[in-house]
C-alpha positions, 0 to 999 in steps of 0.5 A: 500500500505504501508504494502504491500511495507514493506513486499516486502522490508523485504522479499528481505533483508532477502533473501539477508542475507540468501544467504550471512549469514556473511554479516553484516547490515553495510556491506550491505550498505557499500559494495554495495553503488554504486548498491543501489537504493531508492524504498520507505519509511516505516513508520519511515525510508528510506529503501534501498536495492541492485539493484538485488532486486530493479528491482523485487520490482519495478515491483511488486509495479507497478503491485500492483499500477495498480491493487489496486489503479486505479479508476473505470471510466465507460463512461456515458451511454448517451455518448455511441451510442448503443441506436442509433440502438435500436429496439422498439415494442409496443403492448397493451400500453407496449413498449419494446426497446432493443439494444445489445452492441458491445465489445467496447461499453461494455468496455466503459459502464462498464470499463470492457472487458466483451466480453473477459469473454464471457458476452454480455450486452443487454440494455432493456427499457420498458414503462408500459403505462397501469394502472396495475403493470407488471413484466419483465422476464430477462430469456426471453432475455437469458435463461442462463443470469448472475446476475449483481454482478456475472458479476462484480465479474469476473473483480474485482481487488485484494486489491482494496477495493474502486474500487471493491465497486464502480464496484459492485454498478455500475453493481447492480444499472444498471441491469434491474429490475423485476418490472414495475410500472404502467405509468413508464418507466424502463431501465437497462441491462441484462447480457447474454452469448456472441453471434455473428452475430445476437441475437434472444430474445422474451422479456416476460412481465407478469401481473395479468392473462395476458402476452405478448411476444415481439420478436426481432432479433438484429444484433450484431456489430463487426461480419462479417457473411456469409449473409453480402455479400448480404447487399443491393443486390436485388436478383430479380426484382419484375417482375421476381417473379411468384406467385404459387398456390398449384398445381403450387408449387408442379410442380415447386418443382419437376422441380428444380435441384436435387443437388448443384453444384461446381462454374462452374456447372460441378460437382454435390454434396449434394441433395437439400432436403428443401423448406422453405416458409414464411416471414422473421418474420416467418423464422428467429425466427424459426431458432434462437429460436432453436439454429441455428445461422449464420456462419462467412464469409469465409476469410483467418482468419476464414479458418485458425481458422477452420483448427486449430479447425479441427485438434485439436478439440474444439468449433468454433460455427461460423465456415464458410461453403464452397460455393455451387451453385444453380441458378449459385450463392453461397448460399444466407444464411448459418446457423448451429446448433453446438454441443460442438465440431467443428466436430459435427454440422447440417448445411444448405444453402438456396437460394431465389427462383424466385417464391412466394407461395400465396404471400410468399417468397420461398427458396430452400435449402440443409441440412446435419449433420457433424459427423467428420472431415478429411483432403482434398485438395478439401477445402480452409481450407485443412479440411472438415467435414464428413457428416452423409450419412443418409441425410433424418434423418437430414432433419427430425431433422430440421422439429422437430426443427420447430415443437417445435418452434411452427413455422409450419403452414403446411408441407409435402413432394414433389419429385425432387431429386430421390431415392438413395439407401444405397446399391448404395450411391452417393458422394458429392463434397468432396467425402462423400457418402449419400443416400436418399428417394429422397423427399424434405421437404416443410415447410410453416412457421407462424409468430404466434405460431401454436400448434401441433394439429393445424398443417396441411399437404400438400398432396404430397408424404406423404409416399415414392412412393405415388402419389400427391392427385388430385387437389381440395383435402383438403390442407393447409388453406390460 
């Protein structure tokens, strides 16, 4: 600090002399006595300079003091409450526990605004109850994870040697290690890219000719997602559900509305071209592992942000989706898979249905691909996305996502929309045209991985114009 102060003083005094070269050293002191202020001491003598430099130097010294002399003060981990909401899974004598820190918790634990750097700490604890050495793969938490010292480097302070050394050591000592000795519990942090809403991870543990995967879906605090509107809401009473077999399912699908509507049901829009069947533990990992994520709740703030990004471009990964209606209500869940610009994304809406298929939940949905934006008075954001008219291609892209996620037990197609030709397209609620072969993709999802060669087919309308296979034919196995 003394050296920095001395250099600042010398620079200011030399500058004053250059502007008035006839001024002597004594005149500098005698002619400006009432404007002189004291700003510090050098090694042997007091330094005095005129008021015009005093303000500048005082400000610079304050910055230097705040960056160079402040101490590193992380809050003890036990005093931060993120572990209260941790999730645990135990398999084969191994217990994995995870929690995602909020922005405020990250600031407390690491004394750094990591969320501002787009870094999200994930706390991992692993108890190895076996008698063999195991290994943890942090890439299974986030494929683009950051090293501890890389993250520390993002918030070091110029000239603060002790501060920087303390920060580096803290990050290094609190990262999650690779080795899991037998009979021991290890814990630490993995530094992933910032996610909002929910985070999916499949923690991978390896050993000698052995491996296991622990899948988690963890809600991230501090983000209001579209699906939060259903917190605590039971869509149907237990007695309202009807369980269906193969024949009953295809008959039910073909009776469902062909299109979404506006709120009062007076106008129709995009085709309902999806039916998804499976437990939450089958459905949500399939989406999240393939890059699908939540959308922000539609608020004044999110609408304004969408409008700004719609005009100027850029990535708004969690942009809200407008409400469309089926069964007299807006979508239960809205998801999107975003490219690097708000203009381009796949998005879908799902509605829980009052039926089950062999005891499994059923949802009907709509999917389309955004290929641009335009101004419109029909949207609260004054902008809307322009969709790809070939909605069947977007439907096929979701099927491929699920196939590559190894989540599909069986799939097929059923009717219910009706063919709409490219020569006579139909319009949605914001005026975009679309065409379709009229089929709905029906996807039965599995909680366990299913390889391509083991995927089965529902026997309905495998090609446009085909008729259903008669009852009793081979179908997806139970």
